[in-house]
C-alpha atoms as an extended CHARMM CRD file, in Angstrom:
* protein
*
       130  EXT
         1         1  VAL       CA             -5.9350000000      -19.5190000000        7.5140000000  PROA      1               0.0000000000
         2         2  GLN       CA             -8.4760000000      -16.8090000000        8.3270000000  PROA      2               0.0000000000
         3         3  LEU       CA             -7.3950000000      -13.1840000000        8.6030000000  PROA      3               0.0000000000
         4         4  GLN       CA             -8.9430000000      -10.2690000000       10.4820000000  PROA      4               0.0000000000
         5         5  ALA       CA             -7.5910000000       -6.7880000000        9.8430000000  PROA      5               0.0000000000
         6         6  SER       CA             -8.1090000000       -3.8670000000       12.2000000000  PROA      6               0.0000000000
         7         7  GLY       CA             -6.7000000000       -0.5000000000       13.1780000000  PROA      7               0.0000000000
         8         8  GLY       CA             -7.8590000000        1.6980000000       10.3390000000  PROA      8               0.0000000000
         9         9  GLY       CA             -9.3530000000        5.1160000000       10.8840000000  PROA      9               0.0000000000
        10        10  LEU       CA             -9.2900000000        8.8020000000       10.0450000000  PROA      10              0.0000000000
        11        11  VAL       CA             -6.0380000000       10.6720000000       10.5810000000  PROA      11              0.0000000000
        12        12  GLN       CA             -4.6000000000       13.9920000000        9.5050000000  PROA      12              0.0000000000
        13        13  ALA       CA             -1.7500000000       14.1890000000        7.0460000000  PROA      13              0.0000000000
        14        14  GLY       CA              1.5290000000       13.6220000000        8.8230000000  PROA      14              0.0000000000
        15        15  GLY       CA             -0.0690000000       11.3930000000       11.4100000000  PROA      15              0.0000000000
        16        16  SER       CA              0.3830000000        7.7170000000       12.1690000000  PROA      16              0.0000000000
        17        17  LEU       CA             -1.6940000000        4.5660000000       12.3680000000  PROA      17              0.0000000000
        18        18  ARG       CA             -0.8720000000        0.9580000000       13.1220000000  PROA      18              0.0000000000
        19        19  LEU       CA             -2.8100000000       -1.7560000000       11.3730000000  PROA      19              0.0000000000
        20        20  SER       CA             -3.0340000000       -5.2500000000       12.7900000000  PROA      20              0.0000000000
        21        21  CYS       CA             -3.9800000000       -8.5070000000       11.1440000000  PROA      21              0.0000000000
        22        22  ALA       CA             -4.8060000000      -11.4500000000       13.3720000000  PROA      22              0.0000000000
        23        23  ALA       CA             -4.6310000000      -14.9110000000       11.8500000000  PROA      23              0.0000000000
        24        24  SER       CA             -6.2360000000      -18.1290000000       12.9190000000  PROA      24              0.0000000000
        25        25  GLY       CA             -4.5990000000      -21.5100000000       12.5970000000  PROA      25              0.0000000000
        26        26  ARG       CA             -1.4510000000      -23.1830000000       13.8400000000  PROA      26              0.0000000000
        27        27  THR       CA              0.6540000000      -22.6910000000       10.7330000000  PROA      27              0.0000000000
        28        28  PHE       CA              0.8270000000      -18.9000000000       10.6870000000  PROA      28              0.0000000000
        29        29  SER       CA              4.6250000000      -18.8980000000       10.7960000000  PROA      29              0.0000000000
        30        30  SER       CA              4.8050000000      -20.8400000000        7.5440000000  PROA      30              0.0000000000
        31        31  TYR       CA              3.1490000000      -18.0700000000        5.5310000000  PROA      31              0.0000000000
        32        32  ALA       CA              4.5460000000      -14.9580000000        3.9790000000  PROA      32              0.0000000000
        33        33  MET       CA              2.3080000000      -12.0610000000        4.9540000000  PROA      33              0.0000000000
        34        34  GLY       CA              1.4890000000       -8.9910000000        2.9320000000  PROA      34              0.0000000000
        35        35  TRP       CA             -0.4700000000       -5.7810000000        3.0010000000  PROA      35              0.0000000000
        36        36  PHE       CA             -2.2190000000       -4.4500000000       -0.0780000000  PROA      36              0.0000000000
        37        37  ARG       CA             -4.4470000000       -1.4350000000       -0.5660000000  PROA      37              0.0000000000
        38        38  GLN       CA             -7.1290000000       -0.2610000000       -2.9340000000  PROA      38              0.0000000000
        39        39  ALA       CA             -8.1300000000        3.3480000000       -3.3850000000  PROA      39              0.0000000000
        40        40  PRO       CA            -11.4840000000        4.3000000000       -4.9480000000  PROA      40              0.0000000000
        41        41  GLY       CA            -11.3950000000        3.8630000000       -8.7040000000  PROA      41              0.0000000000
        42        42  LYS       CA             -7.9700000000        2.2190000000       -8.6330000000  PROA      42              0.0000000000
        43        43  GLU       CA             -6.6440000000       -1.2970000000       -8.7500000000  PROA      43              0.0000000000
        44        44  ARG       CA             -5.4290000000       -3.0150000000       -5.6520000000  PROA      44              0.0000000000
        45        45  GLU       CA             -1.7020000000       -2.5060000000       -5.1440000000  PROA      45              0.0000000000
        46        46  PHE       CA              1.0970000000       -4.0300000000       -3.1270000000  PROA      46              0.0000000000
        47        47  VAL       CA              2.1690000000       -2.1280000000       -0.0090000000  PROA      47              0.0000000000
        48        48  ALA       CA              4.4830000000       -4.3500000000        2.0330000000  PROA      48              0.0000000000
        49        49  ALA       CA              5.3290000000       -7.9570000000        2.8130000000  PROA      49              0.0000000000
        50        50  VAL       CA              7.3160000000       -9.9150000000        5.3590000000  PROA      50              0.0000000000
        51        51  ASN       CA              8.8010000000      -13.3780000000        5.2120000000  PROA      51              0.0000000000
        52        52  TRP       CA              7.9040000000      -16.1970000000        7.5840000000  PROA      52              0.0000000000
        53        53  SER       CA             10.3930000000      -15.2070000000       10.2790000000  PROA      53              0.0000000000
        54        54  GLY       CA             10.0760000000      -11.4520000000       10.0390000000  PROA      54              0.0000000000
        55        55  GLY       CA             13.6970000000      -11.1950000000        9.0340000000  PROA      55              0.0000000000
        56        56  SER       CA             13.0610000000       -9.9480000000        5.5020000000  PROA      56              0.0000000000
        57        57  THR       CA             10.7040000000       -7.1970000000        4.4730000000  PROA      57              0.0000000000
        58        58  TYR       CA              9.5920000000       -5.7600000000        1.1440000000  PROA      58              0.0000000000
        59        59  TYR       CA              8.0040000000       -2.4090000000        0.3830000000  PROA      59              0.0000000000
        60        60  ALA       CA              6.4320000000       -0.4950000000       -2.4370000000  PROA      60              0.0000000000
        61        61  ASP       CA              8.4950000000        2.5320000000       -3.3590000000  PROA      61              0.0000000000
        62        62  SER       CA              5.6080000000        4.8130000000       -2.4290000000  PROA      62              0.0000000000
        63        63  VAL       CA              5.7210000000        3.7720000000        1.2460000000  PROA      63              0.0000000000
        64        64  LYS       CA              9.3960000000        2.9470000000        1.7490000000  PROA      64              0.0000000000
        65        65  GLY       CA             10.7930000000        4.8490000000        4.6900000000  PROA      65              0.0000000000
        66        66  ARG       CA              7.3400000000        5.6520000000        6.0720000000  PROA      66              0.0000000000
        67        67  PHE       CA              5.7290000000        2.2510000000        6.6330000000  PROA      67              0.0000000000
        68        68  THR       CA              7.0980000000       -0.7050000000        8.5870000000  PROA      68              0.0000000000
        69        69  ILE       CA              5.7590000000       -4.2370000000        8.4110000000  PROA      69              0.0000000000
        70        70  SER       CA              6.4300000000       -6.6880000000       11.2190000000  PROA      70              0.0000000000
        71        71  ARG       CA              5.0270000000       -9.9050000000       12.6060000000  PROA      71              0.0000000000
        72        72  ASP       CA              4.7140000000      -11.6730000000       15.9140000000  PROA      72              0.0000000000
        73        73  ASN       CA              4.4100000000      -15.3900000000       15.2690000000  PROA      73              0.0000000000
        74        74  ALA       CA              3.6490000000      -16.0850000000       18.9280000000  PROA      74              0.0000000000
        75        75  LYS       CA              0.5490000000      -13.9140000000       18.5850000000  PROA      75              0.0000000000
        76        76  ASN       CA             -0.3140000000      -14.9330000000       15.0130000000  PROA      76              0.0000000000
        77        77  THR       CA             -0.3550000000      -11.2700000000       14.0790000000  PROA      77              0.0000000000
        78        78  VAL       CA              1.1890000000       -9.0690000000       11.4150000000  PROA      78              0.0000000000
        79        79  TYR       CA              1.4170000000       -5.2990000000       11.7680000000  PROA      79              0.0000000000
        80        80  LEU       CA              1.7640000000       -2.3250000000        9.4940000000  PROA      80              0.0000000000
        81        81  GLN       CA              3.0630000000        0.7940000000       11.1980000000  PROA      81              0.0000000000
        82        82  MET       CA              2.2610000000        3.7780000000        9.0060000000  PROA      82              0.0000000000
        83        83  ASN       CA              3.9790000000        7.0870000000        9.7130000000  PROA      83              0.0000000000
        84        84  SER       CA              4.0210000000       10.4190000000        7.8790000000  PROA      84              0.0000000000
        85        85  LEU       CA              0.7190000000        9.5620000000        6.2740000000  PROA      85              0.0000000000
        86        86  LYS       CA             -0.3350000000       11.3940000000        3.1330000000  PROA      86              0.0000000000
        87        87  PRO       CA             -3.7810000000       11.9040000000        1.5900000000  PROA      87              0.0000000000
        88        88  GLU       CA             -2.7300000000        9.5660000000       -1.2250000000  PROA      88              0.0000000000
        89        89  ASP       CA             -2.4210000000        6.7570000000        1.3400000000  PROA      89              0.0000000000
        90        90  THR       CA             -6.2060000000        6.8130000000        1.6850000000  PROA      90              0.0000000000
        91        91  ALA       CA             -7.4670000000        3.3500000000        0.7560000000  PROA      91              0.0000000000
        92        92  LEU       CA             -8.9650000000        0.1280000000        1.9640000000  PROA      92              0.0000000000
        93        93  TYR       CA             -6.0800000000       -1.9040000000        3.3580000000  PROA      93              0.0000000000
        94        94  TYR       CA             -6.0610000000       -5.6840000000        3.1310000000  PROA      94              0.0000000000
        95        95  CYS       CA             -3.8030000000       -8.2070000000        4.7810000000  PROA      95              0.0000000000
        96        96  ALA       CA             -3.0570000000      -11.4080000000        2.9390000000  PROA      96              0.0000000000
        97        97  ALA       CA             -1.1890000000      -14.6720000000        3.3850000000  PROA      97              0.0000000000
        98        98  ALA       CA              0.8030000000      -16.6260000000        0.8490000000  PROA      98              0.0000000000
        99        99  VAL       CA              2.6890000000      -19.8800000000        0.7360000000  PROA      99              0.0000000000
       100       100  PRO       CA              6.2160000000      -18.9100000000       -0.2970000000  PROA      100             0.0000000000
       101       101  TYR       CA              8.3640000000      -21.0720000000       -2.5540000000  PROA      101             0.0000000000
       102       102  GLY       CA             11.8930000000      -20.3890000000       -1.4270000000  PROA      102             0.0000000000
       103       103  SER       CA             14.1600000000      -17.4110000000       -1.8170000000  PROA      103             0.0000000000
       104       104  ALA       CA             13.3740000000      -17.0210000000       -5.5190000000  PROA      104             0.0000000000
       105       105  TRP       CA              9.7320000000      -16.3950000000       -4.6870000000  PROA      105             0.0000000000
       106       106  TYR       CA             10.7660000000      -13.4800000000       -2.5430000000  PROA      106             0.0000000000
       107       107  ASN       CA             13.6430000000      -12.0970000000       -4.5630000000  PROA      107             0.0000000000
       108       108  GLY       CA             12.0620000000      -12.6430000000       -7.9590000000  PROA      108             0.0000000000
       109       109  GLY       CA              9.1540000000      -10.3380000000       -7.1870000000  PROA      109             0.0000000000
       110       110  ARG       CA              6.3430000000      -12.8280000000       -6.7290000000  PROA      110             0.0000000000
       111       111  VAL       CA              6.0570000000      -11.6460000000       -3.1250000000  PROA      111             0.0000000000
       112       112  ARG       CA              4.6170000000       -8.3910000000       -4.5450000000  PROA      112             0.0000000000
       113       113  SER       CA              1.9720000000      -10.0460000000       -6.6970000000  PROA      113             0.0000000000
       114       114  GLU       CA             -1.5310000000      -10.2520000000       -5.2650000000  PROA      114             0.0000000000
       115       115  GLY       CA             -2.1690000000      -13.3630000000       -7.3290000000  PROA      115             0.0000000000
       116       116  GLU       CA              0.3240000000      -15.2210000000       -5.1420000000  PROA      116             0.0000000000
       117       117  TYR       CA             -1.7530000000      -14.6600000000       -2.0110000000  PROA      117             0.0000000000
       118       118  GLY       CA             -4.4390000000      -17.2200000000       -1.4050000000  PROA      118             0.0000000000
       119       119  TYR       CA             -5.8840000000      -15.8810000000        1.8230000000  PROA      119             0.0000000000
       120       120  TRP       CA             -7.2960000000      -12.4090000000        2.3910000000  PROA      120             0.0000000000
       121       121  GLY       CA             -8.7330000000      -10.4330000000        5.2620000000  PROA      121             0.0000000000
       122       122  GLN       CA            -11.8020000000       -8.2440000000        4.9690000000  PROA      122             0.0000000000
       123       123  GLY       CA            -10.0010000000       -4.8980000000        4.7380000000  PROA      123             0.0000000000
       124       124  THR       CA             -9.7540000000       -1.9110000000        7.0420000000  PROA      124             0.0000000000
       125       125  GLN       CA            -10.3170000000        1.6660000000        5.8690000000  PROA      125             0.0000000000
       126       126  VAL       CA             -7.5810000000        4.2630000000        6.2110000000  PROA      126             0.0000000000
       127       127  THR       CA             -8.5210000000        7.8610000000        5.4590000000  PROA      127             0.0000000000
       128       128  VAL       CA             -5.9230000000       10.6260000000        5.5510000000  PROA      128             0.0000000000
       129       129  SER       CA             -7.2180000000       14.1740000000        5.5200000000  PROA      129             0.0000000000
       130       130  SER       CA             -5.1860000000       17.0810000000        4.1940000000  PROA      130             0.0000000000
């Protein structure tokens, strides 16, 4: 699967952005989808993930309550709605796809591990000014 992220930009603190990630291929609905981010000088970190149906979502504590991940399998697209943005949200945001291995993969925490994701988009820059 090939992934193309878009929607990044410059926004003031407190503002909102919606990122999109369009996927190619006919098997999009079989993948778990995630968003990760990497700030300058820092390691890439988990942001959010969604299961194949969109019925289960997972968030990093730092974005819980402010970000919402969703997917539209008919459009082969996953979204990340980001509200109440903070300067510390500034980063390059990547979407990624993973082959899940049952409920334990989700509930055991592997869904949050970037090593579990075999497919990555090119990243879209989000900059939040104070």
